[in-house]
C-alpha positions as CSV (number, residue, x, y, z in Angstrom):
1,M,118.6,-161.6,75.1
2,D,118.5,-158.9,77.8
3,A,119.7,-155.3,77.3
4,R,122.9,-155.8,79.3
5,H,123.9,-158.8,77.3
6,S,123.1,-157.2,74.0
7,A,125.0,-154.0,75.0
8,R,128.3,-155.9,74.7
9,W,127.7,-156.8,71.1
10,Q,126.3,-153.3,70.3
11,F,129.4,-151.8,71.7
12,A,131.6,-154.3,69.8
13,A,129.8,-153.4,66.6
14,I,130.2,-149.7,67.1
15,V,133.9,-149.8,67.9
16,S,134.5,-152.3,65.1
17,L,132.6,-150.1,62.6
18,I,134.5,-147.0,63.6
19,S,137.9,-148.8,63.5
20,L,137.1,-150.4,60.1
21,L,135.9,-147.1,58.6
22,M,139.1,-145.4,59.8
23,L,141.1,-148.2,58.2
24,A,139.2,-147.8,54.9
25,W,140.0,-144.0,54.9
26,P,143.6,-143.7,53.7
27,A,144.3,-140.3,55.3
28,A,142.7,-141.3,58.7
29,T,145.9,-142.5,60.3
30,D,147.9,-139.4,59.6
31,T,144.9,-137.1,60.3
32,L,143.6,-138.7,63.5
33,M,146.6,-140.6,65.1
34,W,147.8,-139.5,68.5
35,K,150.8,-137.3,67.7
36,R,152.4,-135.1,70.3
37,A,153.4,-132.3,68.1
38,E,150.0,-131.9,66.5
39,I,148.3,-132.1,69.9
40,A,150.6,-129.4,71.1
41,D,149.4,-127.3,68.1
42,G,145.8,-127.6,69.2
43,Q,144.6,-130.8,67.5
44,V,143.1,-132.1,70.8
45,W,140.7,-134.5,69.0
46,R,143.7,-136.8,68.6
47,W,143.4,-137.6,72.4
48,I,140.4,-139.8,71.5
49,S,140.6,-140.4,67.7
50,G,144.1,-141.9,68.0
51,H,142.7,-144.9,69.7
52,F,140.5,-145.8,66.7
53,V,143.0,-145.6,63.9
54,H,145.4,-148.4,63.1
55,L,148.7,-148.8,61.4
56,S,147.7,-151.8,59.3
57,V,144.9,-154.3,58.6
58,R,146.7,-156.8,60.9
59,H,146.9,-154.3,63.7
60,C,143.2,-153.5,63.4
61,L,142.1,-157.1,63.2
62,T,144.3,-158.1,66.2
63,N,142.7,-155.3,68.3
64,L,139.2,-156.2,67.2
65,L,139.8,-159.9,68.1
66,G,140.9,-158.7,71.5
67,L,137.7,-156.6,71.8
68,L,135.6,-159.7,71.0
69,V,137.4,-161.8,73.6
70,I,136.8,-159.1,76.2
71,C,133.1,-158.8,75.3
72,E,132.6,-162.6,75.5
73,Y,134.6,-163.5,78.6
74,V,135.2,-160.5,80.8
75,W,132.2,-158.2,80.2
76,D,130.0,-158.2,83.3
77,E,127.0,-156.1,83.5
78,L,127.8,-152.8,81.8
79,G,125.1,-151.1,79.7
80,L,126.0,-149.5,76.4
81,A,126.2,-146.0,77.9
82,E,128.6,-147.2,80.7
83,A,130.8,-149.0,78.2
84,C,131.0,-145.9,76.1
85,A,131.8,-143.8,79.1
86,L,134.5,-146.3,80.2
87,S,136.0,-146.3,76.8
88,V,136.1,-142.6,76.2
89,G,137.3,-142.1,79.8
90,T,140.0,-144.7,79.3
91,A,141.1,-143.2,76.0
92,A,141.2,-139.7,77.5
93,A,143.1,-140.9,80.6
94,T,145.5,-143.0,78.6
95,S,146.2,-140.0,76.4
96,F,146.6,-137.7,79.4
97,L,149.1,-140.1,81.0
98,L,151.0,-140.5,77.8
99,W,151.2,-136.7,77.4
100,W,152.4,-136.0,81.0
101,F,154.3,-139.1,82.0
102,A,155.8,-140.4,78.8
103,P,157.3,-137.4,77.0
104,A,159.4,-139.7,74.8
105,I,156.3,-141.1,73.2
106,V,155.7,-139.0,70.1
107,W,152.9,-141.0,68.5
108,Y,150.3,-143.7,69.4
109,A,147.6,-145.5,67.4
110,G,145.2,-148.3,68.0
111,L,142.7,-149.7,70.5
112,S,145.2,-151.5,72.7
113,G,145.2,-148.9,75.5
114,L,141.5,-148.7,75.4
115,L,141.2,-152.5,75.4
116,H,143.3,-152.9,78.4
117,G,141.1,-150.3,80.1
118,L,138.0,-152.1,79.1
119,W,139.5,-155.4,80.4
120,A,140.5,-153.9,83.7
121,G,137.2,-151.9,84.1
122,C,135.0,-154.9,83.2
123,A,136.9,-157.4,85.3
124,T,137.2,-155.0,88.3
125,A,133.5,-154.1,88.1
126,W,132.6,-157.8,88.0
127,W,134.9,-158.6,91.0
128,C,133.6,-155.6,93.0
129,R,130.0,-156.7,92.4
130,T,130.4,-160.5,93.0
131,G,133.9,-161.3,94.4
132,D,133.8,-164.1,91.7
133,R,137.0,-166.1,91.3
134,V,136.7,-166.0,87.5
135,A,136.8,-162.1,87.8
136,S,139.9,-162.5,90.0
137,A,141.5,-164.8,87.4
138,A,140.7,-162.2,84.6
139,L,142.5,-159.6,86.6
140,L,145.4,-161.9,87.3
141,L,145.7,-162.7,83.5
142,L,145.7,-158.9,82.8
143,A,148.5,-158.4,85.3
144,I,150.5,-161.2,83.6
145,K,149.7,-159.8,80.2
146,L,151.0,-156.4,81.3
147,V,154.4,-157.7,82.3
148,L,155.0,-160.0,79.3
149,P,156.4,-158.6,76.0
150,S,153.7,-157.4,73.6
151,Y,155.7,-157.5,70.4
152,A,155.2,-161.2,69.6
153,F,152.3,-160.7,67.2
154,S,153.0,-157.2,66.0
155,E,154.6,-156.1,62.8
156,T,155.0,-152.6,64.2
157,S,156.4,-151.1,67.4
158,V,154.2,-151.4,70.4
159,V,153.6,-148.6,72.8
160,T,153.3,-150.9,75.8
161,I,153.1,-148.1,78.4
162,A,149.7,-147.3,76.9
163,H,148.6,-150.8,77.9
164,G,149.5,-150.1,81.5
165,Y,147.9,-146.6,81.4
166,G,144.8,-148.0,79.9
167,A,144.5,-150.8,82.5
168,L,145.1,-148.3,85.3
169,S,142.4,-146.0,83.9
170,G,139.9,-148.8,83.7
171,L,140.7,-150.0,87.2
172,V,140.2,-146.5,88.6
173,W,136.9,-146.1,86.7
174,A,135.5,-149.4,88.0
175,V,136.5,-148.6,91.6
176,F,134.7,-145.2,91.4
177,R,131.7,-146.9,89.8
178,A,131.5,-149.5,92.6
179,R,131.7,-146.7,95.2
180,A,129.1,-144.6,93.5
181,R,126.7,-147.6,93.2
182,R,127.3,-148.4,96.9
183,H,126.2,-144.9,97.8
184,G,123.1,-145.1,95.5
185,I,124.6,-143.0,92.7
186,F,124.1,-144.4,89.1
187,S,122.5,-147.6,90.4
């Protein structure tokens, strides 16, 4: 197994471990969840940490299943460092966009924004590198997913705007990555 292939499963293991540890810590959700009032009071770590806490076991396991599907079917050639950069960048950008453009959102928790960014980033990087039809299909499926209701499998309210912001963030990351690689930066 080459390093690029194993990176996807190392990444999945890291994200899963963090999410499951947060689930096992009863105070994690309240302490780390993205909450507008607490962020305004200076608790800026919530811009990232809110993406790794979940509202329930079902919420966490559903998100982790989505992570495994992305790692198996959409992941292209990202190394572990690139995947971490994409994820932290997507989490930060999603939080920024929620903060500035969705003032009615007062809380957010879960991997879904980050997952949509990972899906968009991986599929766009794959398409930019190869022009592959399967990558195009992955992007089309993401677009369809973004316009369909997301509440069908959820027992809690879904902050669907975070999905769109995550996807936008991942798309922008992948386009910048492709341009940088084309110019010999980070190749």
